[in-house]
C-alpha positions in Angstrom: -26.5 50.6 0.2 -25.7 50.1 3.9 -28.9 47.9 4.4 -27.8 45.5 1.7 -25.0 44.0 3.8 -27.0 43.6 7.0 -28.5 40.4 5.8 -26.3 37.2 5.8 -28.1 35.9 2.7 -27.1 38.9 0.6 -23.4 38.4 1.5 -23.7 34.6 0.8 -25.2 35.2 -2.6 -22.5 37.7 -3.5 -19.7 35.3 -2.5 -21.3 32.5 -4.5 -21.6 34.7 -7.6 -17.9 35.8 -7.3 -16.8 32.2 -6.9 -18.8 31.1 -9.9 -17.3 34.0 -12.0 -13.7 33.6 -11.1 -13.3 30.0 -10.0 -15.6 28.2 -12.4 -12.8 26.5 -14.4 -11.2 25.1 -11.3 -14.5 23.7 -9.7 -14.4 20.3 -11.5 -10.9 19.7 -10.4 -11.6 20.7 -6.9 -14.7 18.4 -6.7 -12.6 15.5 -8.2 -9.9 15.9 -5.6 -12.4 16.2 -2.8 -14.1 12.9 -4.0 -10.7 11.1 -4.1 -9.9 12.4 -0.6 -13.2 11.1 0.7 -12.6 7.7 -0.9 -9.1 7.5 0.7 -10.5 8.5 4.1 -13.3 5.9 3.8 -10.9 3.1 2.9 -8.5 4.1 5.7 -11.4 4.1 8.3 -12.5 0.7 7.0 -9.0 -0.6 7.3 -8.7 0.7 10.8 -11.9 -1.1 11.8 -10.8 -4.4 10.3 -7.2 -4.1 11.6 -7.9 -5.9 14.9 -10.1 -8.6 13.3 -7.3 -10.1 11.2 -5.5 -11.5 14.2 -8.4 -13.8 15.2 -8.5 -17.3 13.7 -11.2 -17.7 11.0 -12.0 -21.4 11.4 -11.5 -23.9 14.2 -8.7 -26.4 13.6 -9.7 -29.9 12.8 -8.4 -33.1 14.3 -6.7 -34.2 11.0 -4.8 -30.9 10.6 -1.7 -31.2 12.7 0.4 -28.1 13.4 3.4 -27.9 11.1 6.6 -28.8 12.8 9.5 -26.3 12.3 11.8 -27.4 9.6 15.2 -28.7 10.6 18.2 -26.8 9.2 19.7 -28.3 6.1 23.4 -29.1 6.1 25.5 -29.0 3.0 28.9 -28.0 1.7 29.7 -25.1 -0.4 30.6 -26.1 -3.9 31.9 -22.9 -5.4 33.3 -20.5 -2.9 35.2 -17.9 -4.8 37.2 -16.8 -1.8 39.0 -20.1 -1.5 41.6 -21.0 -4.1 40.8 -24.2 -6.1 43.8 -25.5 -8.0 42.1 -28.5 -9.5 39.7 -26.4 -11.5 36.6 -28.3 -10.2 33.7 -26.3 -8.8 34.8 -22.9 -10.2 31.2 -22.1 -11.0 31.7 -20.8 -14.4 29.6 -23.4 -16.2 31.6 -23.1 -19.4 34.2 -25.9 -18.9 33.7 -29.3 -20.5 33.2 -32.2 -18.2 35.6 -35.2 -18.5 
């Protein structure tokens, strides 16, 4: 009996048989989760490789395409400010009053 455990192949076969007997129902779930993990790792590695490439311009600008000027701020007045009292009833913002 002592000579059986001297070989690493015998121990490996015994471990595989025990795993198949006691962990067989869980093997498909474990394989599925391992596959999902590998897909996630693969996509993250691909994203890390492409991370620096997104900053570079993809096409040279043409002469007809002028850079967009920043928009000037728009000025206006507040029509219905609920914090200010409005005694005339105009601009209350309820939308239910009849217009005259």
